[in-house]
N, CA, C and O atoms as a GROMACS GRO file, in nm:
protein
  612
    1MET      N    1  14.281  10.832  14.016
    1MET     CA    2  14.144  10.790  14.030
    1MET      C    3  14.138  10.680  14.137
    1MET      O    4  14.219  10.588  14.137
    2SER      N    5  14.044  10.693  14.227
    2SER     CA    6  14.036  10.597  14.337
    2SER      C    7  13.970  10.468  14.290
    2SER      O    8  13.906  10.465  14.185
    3THR      N    9  13.987  10.362  14.368
    3THR     CA   10  13.933  10.231  14.335
    3THR      C   11  13.780  10.234  14.334
    3THR      O   12  13.718  10.174  14.246
    4SER      N   13  13.718  10.302  14.430
    4SER     CA   14  13.572  10.306  14.434
    4SER      C   15  13.515  10.383  14.314
    4SER      O   16  13.411  10.345  14.261
    5ALA      N   17  13.582  10.488  14.272
    5ALA     CA   18  13.536  10.563  14.154
    5ALA      C   19  13.548  10.477  14.029
    5ALA      O   20  13.462  10.484  13.941
    6LEU      N   21  13.654  10.397  14.020
    6LEU     CA   22  13.674  10.308  13.906
    6LEU      C   23  13.566  10.200  13.903
    6LEU      O   24  13.516  10.165  13.796
    7ILE      N   25  13.529  10.146  14.018
    7ILE     CA   26  13.424  10.043  14.027
    7ILE      C   27  13.290  10.103  13.984
    7ILE      O   28  13.215  10.040  13.910
    8VAL      N   29  13.258  10.224  14.031
    8VAL     CA   30  13.133  10.291  13.993
    8VAL      C   31  13.129  10.313  13.842
    8VAL      O   32  13.025  10.291  13.781
    9LEU      N   33  13.238  10.354  13.782
    9LEU     CA   34  13.247  10.377  13.638
    9LEU      C   35  13.223  10.247  13.560
    9LEU      O   36  13.151  10.246  13.461
   10ILE      N   37  13.284  10.138  13.606
   10ILE     CA   38  13.266  10.007  13.540
   10ILE      C   39  13.120   9.962  13.551
   10ILE      O   40  13.065   9.910  13.454
   11VAL      N   41  13.058   9.980  13.666
   11VAL     CA   42  12.919   9.941  13.685
   11VAL      C   43  12.827  10.023  13.593
   11VAL      O   44  12.736   9.967  13.532
   12VAL      N   45  12.850  10.154  13.584
   12VAL     CA   46  12.768  10.240  13.499
   12VAL      C   47  12.781  10.198  13.353
   12VAL      O   48  12.681  10.189  13.282
   13VAL      N   49  12.903  10.174  13.307
   13VAL     CA   50  12.925  10.131  13.168
   13VAL      C   51  12.856   9.997  13.143
   13VAL      O   52  12.795   9.977  13.038
   14ALA      N   53  12.866   9.904  13.239
   14ALA     CA   54  12.802   9.774  13.223
   14ALA      C   55  12.650   9.788  13.214
   14ALA      O   56  12.587   9.719  13.134
   15LEU      N   57  12.590   9.876  13.294
   15LEU     CA   58  12.445   9.897  13.290
   15LEU      C   59  12.401   9.960  13.157
   15LEU      O   60  12.297   9.923  13.102
   16VAL      N   61  12.480  10.053  13.106
   16VAL     CA   62  12.449  10.115  12.977
   16VAL      C   63  12.454  10.009  12.866
   16VAL      O   64  12.364  10.004  12.783
   17LEU      N   65  12.556   9.926  12.865
   17LEU     CA   66  12.568   9.820  12.765
   17LEU      C   67  12.453   9.720  12.777
   17LEU      O   68  12.401   9.673  12.676
   18LEU      N   69  12.415   9.687  12.898
   18LEU     CA   70  12.302   9.596  12.920
   18LEU      C   71  12.173   9.656  12.866
   18LEU      O   72  12.093   9.586  12.804
   19GLY      N   73  12.152   9.785  12.889
   19GLY     CA   74  12.033   9.853  12.836
   19GLY      C   75  12.030   9.852  12.684
   19GLY      O   76  11.925   9.830  12.625
   20ILE      N   77  12.143   9.874  12.621
   20ILE     CA   78  12.152   9.870  12.475
   20ILE      C   79  12.120   9.730  12.424
   20ILE      O   80  12.050   9.715  12.324
   21LEU      N   81  12.171   9.628  12.490
   21LEU     CA   82  12.143   9.490  12.449
   21LEU      C   83  11.994   9.457  12.460
   21LEU      O   84  11.939   9.390  12.373
   22VAL      N   85  11.929   9.504  12.565
   22VAL     CA   86  11.785   9.480  12.583
   22VAL      C   87  11.706   9.547  12.471
   22VAL      O   88  11.614   9.487  12.417
   23ILE      N   89  11.741   9.670  12.437
   23ILE     CA   90  11.671   9.742  12.330
   23ILE      C   91  11.689   9.671  12.197
   23ILE      O   92  11.593   9.656  12.121
   24VAL      N   93  11.810   9.627  12.166
   24VAL     CA   94  11.836   9.555  12.041
   24VAL      C   95  11.761   9.423  12.038
   24VAL      O   96  11.706   9.386  11.934
   25ALA      N   97  11.758   9.351  12.148
   25ALA     CA   98  11.687   9.223  12.153
   25ALA      C   99  11.537   9.242  12.132
   25ALA      O  100  11.474   9.161  12.064
   26ARG      N  101  11.479   9.346  12.189
   26ARG     CA  102  11.337   9.372  12.170
   26ARG      C  103  11.304   9.409  12.026
   26ARG      O  104  11.203   9.364  11.973
   27SER      N  105  11.388   9.488  11.963
   27SER     CA  106  11.361   9.526  11.825
   27SER      C  107  11.376   9.407  11.731
   27SER      O  108  11.305   9.400  11.631
   28ASN      N  109  11.464   9.314  11.760
   28ASN     CA  110  11.478   9.194  11.678
   28ASN      C  111  11.363   9.096  11.701
   28ASN      O  112  11.330   9.018  11.611
   29ALA      N  113  11.302   9.098  11.818
   29ALA     CA  114  11.194   9.004  11.850
   29ALA      C  115  11.070   9.031  11.767
   29ALA      O  116  10.996   8.937  11.737
   30THR      N  117  11.044   9.156  11.728
   30THR     CA  118  10.928   9.189  11.645
   30THR      C  119  10.977   9.250  11.514
   30THR      O  120  10.945   9.365  11.482
   31SER      N  121  11.054   9.173  11.438
   31SER     CA  122  11.106   9.223  11.312
   31SER      C  123  10.996   9.231  11.207
   31SER      O  124  10.885   9.182  11.230
   32ALA      N  125  11.026   9.291  11.094
   32ALA     CA  126  10.926   9.318  10.990
   32ALA      C  127  10.869   9.191  10.929
   32ALA      O  128  10.756   9.195  10.879
   33HIS      N  129  10.941   9.080  10.930
   33HIS     CA  130  10.890   8.959  10.865
   33HIS      C  131  10.794   8.880  10.954
   33HIS      O  132  10.736   8.782  10.908
   34GLN      N  133  10.777   8.920  11.077
   34GLN     CA  134  10.683   8.854  11.166
   34GLN      C  135  10.552   8.931  11.164
   34GLN      O  136  10.551   9.054  11.158
   35LYS      N  137  10.440   8.858  11.171
   35LYS     CA  138  10.313   8.928  11.179
   35LYS      C  139  10.260   8.919  11.321
   35LYS      O  140  10.271   8.816  11.387
   36LEU      N  141  10.202   9.029  11.365
   36LEU     CA  142  10.146   9.037  11.499
   36LEU      C  143   9.995   9.025  11.493
   36LEU      O  144   9.932   9.072  11.398
   37CYS      N  145   9.939   8.964  11.593
   37CYS     CA  146   9.795   8.952  11.606
   37CYS      C  147   9.736   9.092  11.628
   37CYS      O  148   9.788   9.170  11.708
   38GLY      N  149   9.628   9.122  11.557
   38GLY     CA  150   9.561   9.250  11.575
   38GLY      C  151   9.479   9.257  11.702
   38GLY      O  152   9.437   9.365  11.743
   39GLY      N  153   9.456   9.140  11.766
   39GLY     CA  154   9.379   9.137  11.889
   39GLY      C  155   9.466   9.143  12.012
   39GLY      O  156   9.457   9.236  12.092
   40CYS      N  157   9.553   9.042  12.028
   40CYS     CA  158   9.634   9.033  12.151
   40CYS      C  159   9.779   9.079  12.131
   40CYS      O  160   9.855   9.084  12.228
   41ARG      N  161   9.818   9.112  12.009
   41ARG     CA  162   9.951   9.164  11.974
   41ARG      C  163  10.063   9.062  11.994
   41ARG      O  164  10.180   9.100  12.003
   42ARG      N  165  10.030   8.934  12.000
   42ARG     CA  166  10.132   8.830  12.008
   42ARG      C  167  10.179   8.795  11.868
   42ARG      O  168  10.108   8.819  11.770
   43VAL      N  169  10.299   8.738  11.857
   43VAL     CA  170  10.353   8.700  11.727
   43VAL      C  171  10.277   8.578  11.676
   43VAL      O  172  10.256   8.481  11.748
   44MET      N  173  10.236   8.587  11.548
   44MET     CA  174  10.166   8.476  11.482
   44MET      C  175  10.260   8.410  11.382
   44MET      O  176  10.339   8.478  11.316
   45LEU      N  177  10.252   8.279  11.371
   45LEU     CA  178  10.329   8.209  11.269
   45LEU      C  179  10.271   8.243  11.132
   45LEU      O  180  10.150   8.264  11.119
   46PRO      N  181  10.356   8.249  11.029
   46PRO     CA  182  10.308   8.288  10.896
   46PRO      C  183  10.198   8.197  10.840
   46PRO      O  184  10.117   8.243  10.759
   47VAL      N  185  10.193   8.071  10.881
   47VAL     CA  186  10.094   7.978  10.827
   47VAL      C  187   9.958   7.989  10.897
   47VAL      O  188   9.860   7.931  10.849
   48TRP      N  189   9.950   8.061  11.006
   48TRP     CA  190   9.825   8.073  11.079
   48TRP      C  191   9.730   8.166  11.004
   48TRP      O  192   9.770   8.274  10.960
   49THR      N  193   9.604   8.124  10.988
   49THR     CA  194   9.503   8.211  10.928
   49THR      C  195   9.427   8.288  11.034
   49THR      O  196   9.359   8.386  11.003
   50ARG      N  197   9.439   8.246  11.160
   50ARG     CA  198   9.382   8.320  11.273
   50ARG      C  199   9.472   8.297  11.393
   50ARG      O  200   9.546   8.199  11.398
   51CYS      N  201   9.467   8.388  11.489
   51CYS     CA  202   9.549   8.379  11.609
   51CYS      C  203   9.502   8.262  11.695
   51CYS      O  204   9.384   8.251  11.727
   52LEU      N  205   9.594   8.175  11.732
   52LEU     CA  206   9.559   8.061  11.817
   52LEU      C  207   9.542   8.100  11.963
   52LEU      O  208   9.491   8.021  12.042
   53PHE      N  209   9.584   8.220  12.000
   53PHE     CA  210   9.572   8.266  12.137
   53PHE      C  211   9.434   8.329  12.164
   53PHE      O  212   9.369   8.298  12.264
   54CYS      N  213   9.391   8.420  12.073
   54CYS     CA  214   9.267   8.492  12.100
   54CYS      C  215   9.160   8.474  11.992
   54CYS      O  216   9.046   8.516  12.011
   55GLY      N  217   9.194   8.410  11.880
   55GLY     CA  218   9.096   8.384  11.775
   55GLY      C  219   9.083   8.492  11.669
   55GLY      O  220   9.007   8.475  11.574
   56TRP      N  221   9.156   8.604  11.683
   56TRP     CA  222   9.147   8.713  11.586
   56TRP      C  223   9.195   8.665  11.448
   56TRP      O  224   9.290   8.588  11.439
   57ALA      N  225   9.129   8.710  11.343
   57ALA     CA  226   9.169   8.677  11.206
   57ALA      C  227   9.185   8.806  11.127
   57ALA      O  228   9.101   8.895  11.136
   58PRO      N  229   9.292   8.817  11.049
   58PRO     CA  230   9.310   8.937  10.968
   58PRO      C  231   9.200   8.947  10.863
   58PRO      O  232   9.155   8.846  10.809
   59VAL      N  233   9.158   9.069  10.834
   59VAL     CA  234   9.053   9.090  10.736
   59VAL      C  235   9.088   9.214  10.653
   59VAL      O  236   9.145   9.311  10.704
   60ALA      N  237   9.054   9.208  10.525
   60ALA     CA  238   9.078   9.323  10.438
   60ALA      C  239   8.991   9.439  10.486
   60ALA      O  240   8.893   9.420  10.557
   61ARG      N  241   9.031   9.560  10.445
   61ARG     CA  242   8.956   9.677  10.490
   61ARG      C  243   8.967   9.791  10.389
   61ARG      O  244   9.058   9.794  10.305
   62LEU      N  245   8.874   9.883  10.400
   62LEU     CA  246   8.879  10.008  10.325
   62LEU      C  247   8.910  10.119  10.424
   62LEU      O  248   8.841  10.133  10.526
   63GLU      N  249   9.012  10.197  10.394
   63GLU     CA  250   9.045  10.314  10.477
   63GLU      C  251   9.005  10.437  10.398
   63GLU      O  252   9.068  10.469  10.297
   64PHE      N  253   8.902  10.505  10.443
   64PHE     CA  254   8.849  10.620  10.371
   64PHE      C  255   8.940  10.740  10.390
   64PHE      O  256   8.980  10.773  10.502
   65ILE      N  257   8.972  10.806  10.278
   65ILE     CA  258   9.065  10.920  10.283
   65ILE      C  259   9.001  11.051  10.238
   65ILE      O  260   9.056  11.158  10.261
   66LEU      N  261   8.884  11.041  10.173
   66LEU     CA  262   8.817  11.161  10.123
   66LEU      C  263   8.667  11.140  10.127
   66LEU      O  264   8.618  11.030  10.099
   67GLY      N  265   8.594  11.244  10.160
   67GLY     CA  266   8.449  11.234  10.163
   67GLY      C  267   8.394  11.228  10.304
   67GLY      O  268   8.467  11.248  10.400
   68PRO      N  269   8.265  11.198  10.315
   68PRO     CA  270   8.200  11.201  10.447
   68PRO      C  271   8.252  11.096  10.545
   68PRO      O  272   8.233  11.110  10.666
   69MET      N  273   8.318  10.992  10.495
   69MET     CA  274   8.371  10.888  10.584
   69MET      C  275   8.522  10.898  10.603
   69MET      O  276   8.586  10.803  10.649
   70ALA      N  277   8.580  11.013  10.568
   70ALA     CA  278   8.726  11.031  10.579
   70ALA      C  279   8.773  10.997  10.720
   70ALA      O  280   8.707  11.030  10.819
   71ASN      N  281   8.888  10.932  10.728
   71ASN     CA  282   8.952  10.890  10.854
   71ASN      C  283   8.878  10.776  10.924
   71ASN      O  284   8.900  10.754  11.043
   72GLN      N  285   8.792  10.705  10.852
   72GLN     CA  286   8.724  10.588  10.908
   72GLN      C  287   8.770  10.463  10.834
   72GLN      O  288   8.811  10.470  10.718
   73THR      N  289   8.762  10.351  10.902
   73THR     CA  290   8.802  10.223  10.844
   73THR      C  291   8.683  10.128  10.844
   73THR      O  292   8.609  10.119  10.942
   74LEU      N  293   8.665  10.058  10.733
   74LEU     CA  294   8.557   9.961  10.721
   74LEU      C  295   8.616   9.824  10.694
   74LEU      O  296   8.673   9.802  10.587
   75PRO      N  297   8.604   9.730  10.790
   75PRO     CA  298   8.652   9.593  10.762
   75PRO      C  299   8.561   9.526  10.662
   75PRO      O  300   8.438   9.538  10.669
   76LEU      N  301   8.620   9.454  10.567
   76LEU     CA  302   8.543   9.381  10.466
   76LEU      C  303   8.520   9.239  10.515
   76LEU      O  304   8.569   9.142  10.456
   77SER      N  305   8.445   9.228  10.624
   77SER     CA  306   8.427   9.099  10.689
   77SER      C  307   8.310   9.019  10.633
   77SER      O  308   8.301   8.898  10.656
   78GLU      N  309   8.221   9.084  10.560
   78GLU     CA  310   8.108   9.014  10.500
   78GLU      C  311   8.148   8.957  10.364
   78GLU      O  312   8.247   9.000  10.305
   79GLU      N  313   8.070   8.862  10.316
   79GLU     CA  314   8.098   8.801  10.185
   79GLU      C  315   8.086   8.906  10.074
   79GLU      O  316   8.165   8.908   9.980
   80VAL      N  317   7.985   8.994  10.087
   80VAL     CA  318   7.964   9.102   9.990
   80VAL      C  319   7.944   9.232  10.067
   80VAL      O  320   7.867   9.236  10.163
   81THR      N  321   8.013   9.337  10.025
   81THR     CA  322   7.999   9.470  10.083
   81THR      C  323   7.943   9.559   9.974
   81THR      O  324   8.001   9.568   9.865
   82THR      N  325   7.830   9.626   9.999
   82THR     CA  326   7.771   9.714   9.900
   82THR      C  327   7.787   9.860   9.940
   82THR      O  328   7.787   9.894  10.059
   83ILE      N  329   7.801   9.945   9.838
   83ILE     CA  330   7.817  10.088   9.858
   83ILE      C  331   7.707  10.158   9.778
   83ILE      O  332   7.690  10.131   9.659
   84GLY      N  333   7.632  10.246   9.843
   84GLY     CA  334   7.526  10.317   9.775
   84GLY      C  335   7.473  10.431   9.859
   84GLY      O  336   7.526  10.462   9.966
   85SER      N  337   7.366  10.493   9.810
   85SER     CA  338   7.314  10.613   9.878
   85SER      C  339   7.189  10.586   9.961
   85SER      O  340   7.136  10.678  10.023
   86VAL      N  341   7.140  10.461   9.964
   86VAL     CA  342   7.018  10.432  10.039
   86VAL      C  343   7.044  10.327  10.147
   86VAL      O  344   7.141  10.251  10.139
   87ALA      N  345   6.957  10.326  10.246
   87ALA     CA  346   6.966  10.226  10.353
   87ALA      C  347   6.958  10.086  10.292
   87ALA      O  348   6.893  10.065  10.189
   88GLY      N  349   7.025   9.993  10.355
   88GLY     CA  350   7.031   9.856  10.304
   88GLY      C  351   7.167   9.823  10.247
   88GLY      O  352   7.202   9.706  10.232
   89ASN      N  353   7.245   9.927  10.215
   89ASN     CA  354   7.383   9.906  10.172
   89ASN      C  355   7.472   9.894  10.295
   89ASN      O  356   7.439   9.946  10.402
   90THR      N  357   7.585   9.825  10.279
   90THR     CA  358   7.681   9.817  10.390
   90THR      C  359   7.735   9.956  10.420
   90THR      O  360   7.748   9.995  10.536
   91VAL      N  361   7.767  10.031  10.314
   91VAL     CA  362   7.818  10.168  10.326
   91VAL      C  363   7.715  10.260  10.261
   91VAL      O  364   7.688  10.249  10.142
   92VAL      N  365   7.659  10.350  10.340
   92VAL     CA  366   7.561  10.446  10.289
   92VAL      C  367   7.630  10.583  10.281
   92VAL      O  368   7.676  10.637  10.381
   93LEU      N  369   7.634  10.637  10.158
   93LEU     CA  370   7.699  10.766  10.135
   93LEU      C  371   7.593  10.868  10.094
   93LEU      O  372   7.527  10.851   9.992
   94ALA      N  373   7.577  10.973  10.173
   94ALA     CA  374   7.483  11.081  10.141
   94ALA      C  375   7.553  11.174  10.043
   94ALA      O  376   7.608  11.277  10.082
   95ASP      N  377   7.550  11.137   9.916
   95ASP     CA  378   7.623  11.210   9.813
   95ASP      C  379   7.539  11.202   9.686
   95ASP      O  380   7.506  11.091   9.642
   96PRO      N  381   7.503  11.315   9.624
   96PRO     CA  382   7.420  11.311   9.503
   96PRO      C  383   7.489  11.242   9.385
   96PRO      O  384   7.421  11.204   9.290
   97ALA      N  385   7.620  11.226   9.389
   97ALA     CA  386   7.693  11.160   9.281
   97ALA      C  387   7.696  11.008   9.298
   97ALA      O  388   7.751  10.938   9.213
   98VAL      N  389   7.638  10.958   9.407
   98VAL     CA  390   7.636  10.813   9.434
   98VAL      C  391   7.498  10.758   9.404
   98VAL      O  392   7.397  10.812   9.449
   99SER      N  393   7.494  10.650   9.327
   99SER     CA  394   7.367  10.584   9.294
   99SER      C  395   7.315  10.506   9.415
   99SER      O  396   7.388  10.482   9.512
  100ARG      N  397   7.186  10.468   9.406
  100ARG     CA  398   7.127  10.395   9.518
  100ARG      C  399   7.205  10.267   9.549
  100ARG      O  400   7.239  10.243   9.665
  101LYS      N  401   7.234  10.186   9.449
  101LYS     CA  402   7.321  10.068   9.462
  101LYS      C  403   7.435  10.092   9.366
  101LYS      O  404   7.425  10.057   9.248
  102HIS      N  405   7.543  10.152   9.414
  102HIS     CA  406   7.651  10.200   9.328
  102HIS      C  407   7.754  10.093   9.295
  102HIS      O  408   7.783  10.068   9.178
  103ALA      N  409   7.810  10.029   9.399
  103ALA     CA  410   7.919   9.934   9.379
  103ALA      C  411   7.914   9.823   9.483
  103ALA      O  412   7.850   9.836   9.587
  104GLY      N  413   7.982   9.715   9.452
  104GLY     CA  414   7.990   9.603   9.545
  104GLY      C  415   8.131   9.546   9.547
  104GLY      O  416   8.202   9.547   9.446
  105ILE      N  417   8.170   9.496   9.663
  105ILE     CA  418   8.299   9.429   9.678
  105ILE      C  419   8.270   9.291   9.734
  105ILE      O  420   8.205   9.278   9.838
  106ARG      N  421   8.319   9.188   9.665
  106ARG     CA  422   8.296   9.052   9.715
  106ARG      C  423   8.428   8.976   9.718
  106ARG      O  424   8.520   9.000   9.640
  107LYS      N  425   8.433   8.884   9.813
  107LYS     CA  426   8.552   8.800   9.829
  107LYS      C  427   8.536   8.678   9.739
  107LYS      O  428   8.438   8.605   9.749
  108VAL      N  429   8.634   8.657   9.651
  108VAL     CA  430   8.632   8.545   9.557
  108VAL      C  431   8.768   8.475   9.563
  108VAL      O  432   8.870   8.533   9.525
  109ASN      N  433   8.768   8.351   9.610
  109ASN     CA  434   8.891   8.271   9.618
  109ASN      C  435   9.006   8.346   9.688
  109ASN      O  436   9.119   8.343   9.642
  110GLY      N  437   8.975   8.411   9.798
  110GLY     CA  438   9.077   8.481   9.876
  110GLY      C  439   9.113   8.618   9.823
  110GLY      O  440   9.194   8.687   9.885
  111GLU      N  441   9.055   8.660   9.712
  111GLU     CA  442   9.080   8.793   9.657
  111GLU      C  443   8.951   8.874   9.666
  111GLU      O  444   8.843   8.819   9.688
  112TYR      N  445   8.964   9.006   9.649
  112TYR     CA  446   8.849   9.094   9.659
  112TYR      C  447   8.824   9.158   9.523
  112TYR      O  448   8.914   9.214   9.460
  113GLU      N  449   8.699   9.147   9.478
  113GLU     CA  450   8.661   9.195   9.347
  113GLU      C  451   8.562   9.310   9.362
  113GLU      O  452   8.460   9.297   9.430
  114LEU      N  453   8.593   9.423   9.300
  114LEU     CA  454   8.507   9.541   9.301
  114LEU      C  455   8.428   9.542   9.171
  114LEU      O  456   8.484   9.519   9.064
  115ALA      N  457   8.297   9.569   9.179
  115ALA     CA  458   8.214   9.575   9.058
  115ALA      C  459   8.121   9.695   9.066
  115ALA      O  460   8.065   9.725   9.171
  116ASP      N  461   8.104   9.762   8.953
  116ASP     CA  462   8.005   9.867   8.938
  116ASP      C  463   7.871   9.798   8.923
  116ASP      O  464   7.856   9.709   8.840
  117LEU      N  465   7.773   9.838   9.004
  117LEU     CA  466   7.641   9.774   9.002
  117LEU      C  467   7.542   9.850   8.915
  117LEU      O  468   7.422   9.855   8.946
  118GLY      N  469   7.591   9.910   8.806
  118GLY     CA  470   7.504   9.984   8.716
  118GLY      C  471   7.484  10.128   8.757
  118GLY      O  472   7.378  10.186   8.733
  119SER      N  473   7.585  10.187   8.818
  119SER     CA  474   7.574  10.325   8.865
  119SER      C  475   7.573  10.424   8.748
  119SER      O  476   7.614  10.391   8.636
  120THR      N  477   7.526  10.544   8.776
  120THR     CA  478   7.523  10.648   8.675
  120THR      C  479   7.662  10.707   8.651
  120THR      O  480   7.701  10.730   8.536
  121ASN      N  481   7.738  10.732   8.758
  121ASN     CA  482   7.866  10.801   8.746
  121ASN      C  483   7.988  10.710   8.745
  121ASN      O  484   8.100  10.758   8.728
  122GLY      N  485   7.970  10.581   8.763
  122GLY     CA  486   8.081  10.488   8.753
  122GLY      C  487   8.163  10.473   8.880
  122GLY      O  488   8.144  10.544   8.979
  123VAL      N  489   8.255  10.377   8.872
  123VAL     CA  490   8.347  10.346   8.982
  123VAL      C  491   8.488  10.362   8.926
  123VAL      O  492   8.518  10.316   8.816
  124TYR      N  493   8.574  10.428   9.002
  124TYR     CA  494   8.710  10.452   8.958
  124TYR      C  495   8.808  10.383   9.052
  124TYR      O  496   8.792  10.386   9.174
  125VAL      N  497   8.911  10.321   8.994
  125VAL     CA  498   9.020  10.262   9.071
  125VAL      C  499   9.149  10.323   9.018
  125VAL      O  500   9.181  10.309   8.900
  126ASN      N  501   9.220  10.389   9.106
  126ASN     CA  502   9.346  10.457   9.070
  126ASN      C  503   9.326  10.553   8.953
  126ASN      O  504   9.414  10.566   8.868
  127GLY      N  505   9.211  10.620   8.949
  127GLY     CA  506   9.184  10.720   8.847
  127GLY      C  507   9.125  10.667   8.718
  127GLY      O  508   9.095  10.746   8.628
  128HIS      N  509   9.106  10.535   8.705
  128HIS     CA  510   9.053  10.476   8.583
  128HIS      C  511   8.913  10.420   8.609
  128HIS      O  512   8.890  10.350   8.708
  129LYS      N  513   8.820  10.452   8.518
  129LYS     CA  514   8.684  10.401   8.531
  129LYS      C  515   8.685  10.252   8.498
  129LYS      O  516   8.736  10.211   8.394
  130VAL      N  517   8.627  10.171   8.588
  130VAL     CA  518   8.629  10.026   8.569
  130VAL      C  519   8.490   9.968   8.594
  130VAL      O  520   8.420  10.011   8.686
  131PRO      N  521   8.449   9.869   8.512
  131PRO     CA  522   8.324   9.800   8.541
  131PRO      C  523   8.343   9.694   8.650
  131PRO      O  524   8.253   9.667   8.730
  132LYS      N  525   8.464   9.633   8.650
  132LYS     CA  526   8.496   9.527   8.747
  132LYS      C  527   8.647   9.518   8.758
  132LYS      O  528   8.718   9.532   8.658
  133LYS      N  529   8.698   9.494   8.880
  133LYS     CA  530   8.842   9.483   8.898
  133LYS      C  531   8.874   9.403   9.023
  133LYS      O  532   8.809   9.421   9.126
  134THR      N  533   8.974   9.315   9.013
  134THR     CA  534   9.028   9.248   9.131
  134THR      C  535   9.119   9.349   9.200
  134THR      O  536   9.212   9.402   9.139
  135LEU      N  537   9.092   9.375   9.328
  135LEU     CA  538   9.164   9.479   9.400
  135LEU      C  539   9.304   9.433   9.440
  135LEU      O  540   9.325   9.317   9.478
  136GLU      N  541   9.397   9.525   9.432
  136GLU     CA  542   9.536   9.505   9.473
  136GLU      C  543   9.563   9.592   9.595
  136GLU      O  544   9.497   9.695   9.613
  137PRO      N  545   9.660   9.553   9.679
  137PRO     CA  546   9.692   9.636   9.795
  137PRO      C  547   9.726   9.780   9.754
  137PRO      O  548   9.806   9.802   9.664
  138GLY      N  549   9.663   9.876   9.822
  138GLY     CA  550   9.691  10.016   9.794
  138GLY      C  551   9.604  10.079   9.687
  138GLY      O  552   9.616  10.199   9.662
  139ASP      N  553   9.517  10.001   9.620
  139ASP     CA  554   9.428  10.058   9.519
  139ASP      C  555   9.342  10.167   9.583
  139ASP      O  556   9.293  10.152   9.695
  140ILE      N  557   9.323  10.277   9.510
  140ILE     CA  558   9.238  10.385   9.557
  140ILE      C  559   9.106  10.378   9.481
  140ILE      O  560   9.103  10.391   9.359
  141ILE      N  561   8.999  10.356   9.555
  141ILE     CA  562   8.865  10.340   9.499
  141ILE      C  563   8.790  10.472   9.515
  141ILE      O  564   8.789  10.531   9.624
  142ARG      N  565   8.728  10.519   9.406
  142ARG     CA  566   8.649  10.642   9.413
  142ARG      C  567   8.506  10.613   9.371
  142ARG      O  568   8.481  10.560   9.263
  143VAL      N  569   8.413  10.648   9.460
  143VAL     CA  570   8.269  10.636   9.436
  143VAL      C  571   8.211  10.773   9.469
  143VAL      O  572   8.215  10.815   9.584
  144GLY      N  573   8.157  10.842   9.369
  144GLY     CA  574   8.108  10.978   9.391
  144GLY      C  575   8.223  11.067   9.435
  144GLY      O  576   8.326  11.075   9.368
  145ASN      N  577   8.206  11.134   9.549
  145ASN     CA  578   8.311  11.221   9.602
  145ASN      C  579   8.387  11.156   9.718
  145ASN      O  580   8.452  11.224   9.797
  146THR      N  581   8.378  11.024   9.728
  146THR     CA  582   8.442  10.951   9.837
  146THR      C  583   8.555  10.865   9.782
  146THR      O  584   8.539  10.797   9.680
  147GLU      N  585   8.669  10.869   9.849
  147GLU     CA  586   8.783  10.784   9.812
  147GLU      C  587   8.824  10.700   9.931
  147GLU      O  588   8.822  10.745  10.046
  148ALA      N  589   8.864  10.575   9.901
  148ALA     CA  590   8.910  10.482  10.004
  148ALA      C  591   9.028  10.404   9.949
  148ALA      O  592   9.036  10.378   9.829
  149VAL      N  593   9.118  10.365  10.038
  149VAL     CA  594   9.233  10.283  10.001
  149VAL      C  595   9.203  10.139  10.044
  149VAL      O  596   9.158  10.115  10.156
  150PHE      N  597   9.228  10.044   9.953
  150PHE     CA  598   9.208   9.903   9.984
  150PHE      C  599   9.334   9.849  10.051
  150PHE      O  600   9.444   9.862   9.999
  151LYS      N  601   9.315   9.787  10.169
  151LYS     CA  602   9.424   9.724  10.243
  151LYS      C  603   9.386   9.578  10.262
  151LYS      O  604   9.283   9.550  10.323
  152PRO      N  605   9.467   9.484  10.213
  152PRO     CA  606   9.427   9.342  10.222
  152PRO      C  607   9.426   9.285  10.362
  152PRO      O  608   9.344   9.198  10.389
  153GLU      N  609   9.512   9.328  10.451
  153GLU     CA  610   9.513   9.277  10.589
  153GLU      C  611   9.561   9.383  10.683
  153GLU      O  612   9.569   9.360  10.804
   0.00000   0.00000   0.00000
């Protein structure tokens, strides 16, 4: 093997190793225990309640999985979110199984509370009929023929 071929081989191996190191360093920089800003995608410190770079703040949301709003996301940014079949509700569902003012979700001491507002057919969380419930991450809420997953942030 000639000297120039040996030098080329060493350079190629060094470049491959450098590429692997860069990939590993990038994956460690955004590890699972760090939270990223939903606005500017910069790393946020765990104690921050909003991004100091762009002002974005995490907010709970409902991700609809079944019904007329399937594949849509609703941020729970208001103090109270109402679900019903008539205008004036935050979420209006054209569904005969949904009452005019069916359910409400309100933020209480940093948690989200779901309440049945006197509906005819009730509100279900994870398959159980509930009059009122503090929501947990991943809870599946059913109102009429619509289902949504609660995501805290």
